[in-house]
C-alpha positions, 0 to 999 in steps of 0.5 A: 678640730679640738673644738669640734669634738669638745662640742660633740662630747658636751652634745653627747652629755647633755643628750644623755642628761635629757634622755634620764630625765625623760626616762625618769618621767616616763617612770613616774607616770606609769611606775608610781613616782612621787605625786602620781598614783600607779595604774591598776594598783589603786587599793581596792574599795572594801565591801561594805558589810551590812550592819548587824541586826535582828532578823525580822519577826515572821509575824507579829506576836512572836518570841524572839529566842537565843542560842547560847553557843559559848559561856556568856557572863551575866548579872544572874551568873554565867550562861553555859551552852549546855544545861544540866541535862545535856540540851542546848541553852536557849535563852527566852529575850523579853526586850530588845533594842539594837544589839542589846537584849534582856534575857529570862535567865534560868537560875538555881531559883526564880529565873532572873532578867539580865542584859545580854549582847544579842550579837553573841546569840544565835536568834530565831523566833517562834509563835509557840507559848504555853499557858497554864492556869492553876485555878482551872487546872487547864494548859493551853497551847498556843501559836500567837493567838491561836490555841492549838490545843488545850488539856486539863492537868494536875498541879502541885499539892498545897504543901508543894504548890506549883510555882507561878510567874513567867518561865521558859522551856530549858530542856526537852527530855524523852523517857522510855514507855515505862517511865512514871513521867511518860514518855516525854517531858519540858523542863522549866526554868521554875523550881520548887521552893517547898520541897518535901523532906526526903525527896531527892528528885531534884527541885525543877519544875516540868511538864510531864506525863504520868502513871496515875491518869486519875490525878489529872484534874487535881492538885496532887503533885509535888509541883510539876504539871502532869498533863495526858497522853495527848498533850505530851504528843503536841508538846513533843512536836510543837514546843521548842527550847526557850519558849515562853511558858506563863503559869498563874492562878 
């Protein structure tokens, strides 16, 4: 009888041990034991983010512009998100490769080319550019190769010549109707290097209207480009900040 009791106890203990092993095995299969993934708890795959890229140009022959949303240090100086006149800063990107570009950076003198990280800019394209021929005193507004308008202008006098080169539009400024600059002006990244003694109006070159329409067609300004009212209307409608401006002749 005693042997029977001992045998029963041994079998009971063995049964508990086997049950424990089975329970552990079950836990391994369903609760993520060693060497076994837990069903339904695998890490979700991370979505593939599209690689950064420049927005495609709508048409060939357009110009890339970059909106500066925070201070950017360049070899030409620190570019701030607002100009001295309070306009948003848009840079003309003259060359780009991948995430890097070369921008025409406005300075206190002639604009300089400097490398920028395009990922820090809000990019857009424009078909608009302005061409000023000082030899013929004509200004053309173009959309890619299409001429939207051509107008006679006044340019700088011999002692205050209009600077030539590649520039960009830095400011769009409205004036009251009685202003001697007309009702609107485009500030450029060009600056006058031959300021007359006593002149206190600054050195930034602009394309603006005039209260002296008879000066159109002559070298009569302190360096700015004077245009007739008809030109002001077109410039105000179509020319964005950052648009390229070429002055030659």
